[in-house]
C-alpha positions in Angstrom: 1.7 8.9 -21.3 1.8 11.0 -18.1 3.5 9.3 -15.2 0.2 9.8 -13.1 -2.0 8.2 -15.6 0.6 5.3 -16.0 0.7 4.9 -12.4 -3.1 4.8 -12.1 -3.1 2.0 -14.7 -0.6 -0.2 -12.7 -2.8 0.5 -9.6 -5.9 -0.9 -11.3 -3.8 -3.9 -12.5 -2.3 -4.4 -9.0 -5.8 -4.2 -7.5 -7.0 -6.8 -9.8 -4.1 -9.0 -8.9 -4.5 -8.5 -5.2 -8.3 -9.3 -5.4 -7.2 -12.6 -7.1 -4.9 -13.4 -4.4 -1.8 -13.1 -6.6 -0.1 -10.8 -3.9 3.5 -11.2 -5.1 2.7 -10.2 -8.5 0.6 -7.3 -7.1 3.4 -6.0 -5.0 5.5 -5.9 -8.0 2.9 -3.9 -10.0 2.4 -1.5 -7.0 6.1 -1.0 -7.2 6.0 -0.2 -10.8 3.3 2.5 -10.1 5.5 4.2 -7.4 8.4 3.8 -9.6 7.0 6.1 -12.4 4.8 8.3 -9.9 6.3 8.0 -6.5 3.3 10.4 -5.0 0.7 7.8 -5.8 -1.1 7.5 -2.5 -3.2 4.7 -4.0 -0.2 2.6 -5.0 1.3 3.0 -1.4 -1.9 2.3 0.3 -2.6 -0.9 -2.1 0.9 -2.2 -1.2 0.3 -1.7 2.5 -3.0 -3.6 2.3 -1.4 -6.6 0.4 1.7 -6.5 2.9 -0.8 -6.6 5.8 -2.5 -9.6 4.4 0.9 -11.3 4.0 1.5 -10.6 7.9 4.3 -8.1 7.1 2.7 -5.4 9.4 5.8 -3.4 10.0 6.4 -3.0 6.2 2.8 -2.4 5.6 2.8 0.3 8.1 5.7 2.1 6.5 3.8 2.1 3.2 0.7 3.4 4.8 2.7 6.2 6.5 4.3 7.1 3.2 0.9 7.4 1.7 -0.2 9.9 4.5 3.1 11.8 3.9 1.9 12.5 0.4 -1.3 13.7 1.2 -4.8 13.1 2.9 -6.0 9.5 2.5 -8.7 8.2 4.5 -8.2 4.6 3.6 -4.5 4.9 4.4 -5.3 6.6 7.8 -7.7 3.8 8.7 -5.1 1.1 7.5 -2.4 3.0 9.5 -4.6 2.9 12.6 -5.5 -0.8 12.2 -1.9 -1.8 11.7 -0.7 0.1 14.8 -3.6 -1.6 16.8 -2.3 -5.0 15.5 1.4 -4.3 16.0 0.6 -3.1 19.6 -1.4 -6.3 20.5 1.5 -8.4 19.2 3.9 -6.4 21.5 6.0 -5.2 18.2 5.4 -1.5 19.3 4.2 0.4 22.3 
């Protein structure tokens, strides 16, 4: 199977796990996706979203920024902006 297609399958599975609030499992599956296809913006964005829900905003921001390094992603851009705002309000960044 093509790595990009396999990553897409992993992302779908991780999204389902995340929706079921099985966040640790979802993170593991997002990691599988980027392991087979490191340029999978959907996996980096999904991972960022789950990390944000877990309160791990700095890690989430790193993932959102990684997605944006790969390419244009309105979802990752919005998520990055939200994370930056939240981290500023917490005093974690300027």
